[in-house]
N, C-alpha and C positions, 0 to 999 in steps of 0.2 A: 504493499500500499504505500502510496506517496504522500509526502508531507508538503503542505502549502502553507504560506504565510500570508495574511492579508490584514489590511488596515480597515477599520469601520469606526463610526462615530460612537463616542461614549454612551450616548442614549441607546443606540442599537446594541451595544454589547451587554449593557445592563438588561434590556429586554432578552437577548439571547440567553443570559445566565438565568433569569427568572424562569423562563419557559423551560429550560433543560432541568432546572431543580424540580419544577412542578410536575414534569413528566417522568422524572427519575431517571434521565438519561444524561449522558455527557454533552457539552457543548459540541464536540466534533461530530458525534452522533446526530444531534439536531441539525447541524449544518449539512451533513451528507444527505438526510433524509429531505431537507428543504431544497436542496440543489437537484437532487433525483427528481424530485416532484415538479420543480420548475422547468427542468430540461426534459421532462417527459419520460424519465426512467422509472424504476420501480422503487425509489426511495421511500415513498409512502403509499402504502397499500390502500389507503382511504381517498379516493378521489372526490372531489367536490362535484356536486350535480352540474354546476355551472361549467366546469372545466370539461365534464363529459359532454356536454351539449354545444361546445363552441363551434364545431364543425357544422352544426345544424342551423345555427342563429342566422336568419336572413335568407334561408333556402326555400321558405314557403310563402305563399301569397295569402293575403287576408288582412283584417283589421290589425293594426299596431298593437292595442290594447284593449281587449275585449271588456275589461272591467270599468271603463269609463264612457262606454257606448250606451246610451240609453236603450236602443233596440235590443242589445243582449242581456239586459237586465229586467225585461218586463215580467219574465215568469219566475223570477227569483224569489223564493220564500213561498210560493204557492204548493 
């Protein structure tokens, strides 16, 4: 395994330390997981729904937001 060195702002380093402690993992493990997730690897087995749907966004035609269109709310609650 390679070792890398990076610079980060103090506030980001503090957040990294806090999250690592809360999860019970090392900072290195947390950084590996985050980078793997960001780069599309298997660093984090839990994918967010928004990340999974990124390739679908904008592919379909229809109203942009059904929740604000009065026609789509007529039968709501009946």
